[in-house]
N, C-alpha and C positions, 0 to 999 in steps of 0.2 A: 382259850385258845392257844395250842403250841406255836411258837414261834421258828423260823428257819435255823435257831439257833438251838433248839429243844429245850428252851426254857417258856413258861408261862408268860405270856403278852401282861400279866398283869403284875407281875414279879417286879421291884424296885428295890435299888439299892438303897442302903441304912441311909438316914438323914445324916451322916456323920458332919457334911459342911454347911448345913441351914443355918441361914445367919453368922455366917462368917464368910471373909472375903480374903482369899492365898492372896500375899503378895512378896515381895524378894525380902521383905523383912520381917518376914511371919504376917502371921492371920490376926486382922481386925474386924470391926463389926461395918457392918456396911454404912451407917451411918458417919463414920469417921475417914470415908472414902475421897470426899470431894468431889470435884470435876475429874473426870477420868476419859480416855480416848480408847475404846475398844477398836480393836484390829486383829486380822488374821495373817499369817504368813502362808502363803499358795506359793507355788511353783507351776508353771504352766508354759508350754512349748507348742504354738500353732504352727510351726514351721514345716511341718511334715504333712498339713492338714489335707492338701490338694495331690499328693502323690508324694513318693518316698524321697529322702533327702538324708544327707549322712548326720551322722549323730554329731554335735559340735560342741559335748562335752565329756567329761570322764564321767560315765553310770557308778563306777564303784567309790567316787569322790563326792559324788551329788547326794548320793542314798546311803 
């Protein structure tokens, strides 16, 4: 079935990273990771949710 991006929905990326974890010091095997703390960096601003408000930051610097 075609997707919205024009690719077959069954198409997959090559498994180039299977069995490896990318770290700042290079790739390692998952068994060598030890304890980890997964996290994501998110930006959100609900200030204007209930009406307009002034932008409180420089959009060029933020993005």
